[in-house]
Each structure stands twice: as structure tokens, then as C-alpha cells.
C-alpha positions in Angstrom: 0.0 0.0 0.0 2.7 2.6 0.8 4.3 2.0 -2.6 1.0 2.1 -4.5 0.3 5.7 -3.7 2.7 7.2 -6.2 2.0 4.7 -9.0 -0.7 5.9 -11.5 -3.4 3.4 -12.6 -2.6 1.7 -15.9 -4.5 3.1 -18.9 -7.8 1.4 -19.6 -8.0 -0.2 -16.2 -11.4 -2.0 -16.1 -13.9 -0.5 -13.7 -14.3 -3.7 -11.7 -10.5 -3.8 -11.0 -10.5 -0.1 -10.0 -13.5 -0.8 -7.6 -11.6 -3.8 -6.1 -8.5 -1.6 -5.7 -10.6 1.0 -3.8 -12.2 -1.6 -1.6 -8.8 -3.1 -0.7 -7.4 0.3 0.0 -10.3 1.0 2.4 -9.8 -2.4 4.1 -6.1 -1.7 4.7 -6.8 1.8 6.0 -9.3 0.5 8.5 -7.0 -2.4 9.5 -4.1 -0.1 10.1 -6.1 2.6 11.7 -9.1 1.2 13.7 -10.4 4.7 14.3 -11.5 4.7 10.7 -13.7 1.7 11.2 -17.4 2.8 10.9 -19.6 2.4 13.9 -21.2 -1.0 14.2 -25.0 -0.8 14.6 -26.1 -3.2 17.2 -29.3 -4.7 15.7 -30.8 -6.1 18.9 -32.2 -4.1 21.8 -29.8 -4.1 24.8 -30.5 -2.7 28.2 -27.2 -1.0 28.4 -25.3 2.0 27.0 -22.0 1.1 25.5 -19.1 3.2 26.7 -16.9 4.7 24.0 -14.2 2.1 24.5 -16.8 -0.7 24.4 -18.3 0.7 21.1 -14.7 0.8 19.7 -14.4 -2.9 20.7 -17.7 -3.7 19.1 -16.6 -1.8 15.9 -13.4 -3.9 15.8 -15.2 -7.2 16.3 -17.7 -6.1 13.6 -14.9 -5.3 11.2 -13.2 -8.6 11.8 -16.6 -10.4 11.3 -17.3 -8.5 8.1 -14.0 -9.7 6.5 -14.3 -13.2 8.1 -11.1 -12.6 10.1 -10.3 -13.9 13.6 -9.2 -12.0 16.6 -9.3 -11.7 20.3 -10.9 -9.0 22.4 -8.5 -8.4 25.3 -9.0 -6.0 28.1 -8.9 -5.8 31.8 -11.5 -7.6 33.9 -14.8 -5.8 34.4 -14.7 -3.6 31.3 -17.4 -5.2 29.3 -15.9 -7.9 27.0 -18.9 -10.1 27.6 -21.3 -7.3 26.7 -19.3 -6.5 23.5 -19.2 -10.1 22.5 -23.0 -10.5 23.0 -23.6 -7.4 20.9 -21.7 -9.0 18.0 -23.1 -12.5 18.3 -26.7 -11.3 18.8 -26.5 -9.0 15.8 -25.3 -11.7 13.5 -24.1 -10.7 10.1 -24.6 -6.9 9.9 -24.6 -5.6 6.4 -24.3 -2.0 7.6 -20.7 -2.3 8.8 
């Protein structure tokens, strides 16, 4: 990705390849900078308000789920890992992420 920035697209690049390139660029930007991950919309009612760091964790888990990646949510005890995990599992596949 860092090398790709200064290289112009080849002439007559098919639109589907250009679209794929843009999607891959967005994926890498979000992977390398989690603050660029869009907010995950929890699709089930929960009787809790997620704190900002919990929403960031849910966003990260949603990002991983969207791209069928695996990861671990690590944090200190008592900060809501269970709630974050329930939000993702209960929401299932969320097309809005």
C-alpha cells in the first residue's frame, strides 16, 4: 500500500478492478487505523449503554466479522468484554458495517 500511492493506474483499467482496488485500500486503511472503522450498529435491543471504548471494541469485532477474520478481544476484567461479544453475536451478520 505505501508503494501504491505514487503509481498511476494503468490506462484502460477495467472499472471492476478499480473498484476492487478502492475496496482493498479502504480495508487496509481500517485495518491499520481502527479509528477509521465505521460504527457498528447493534441490531438487537440491549438494556445498556456502551461506553466509547466498548463501542470501539464492538466496531473492531464487527470489522473482523465483516471480513471473516479472527481476533481476540482483550481488556482488563470488568470492562465489558462479555457485553461487547454478546452485541456482535446477537447482531449476526450486519450488512451496515
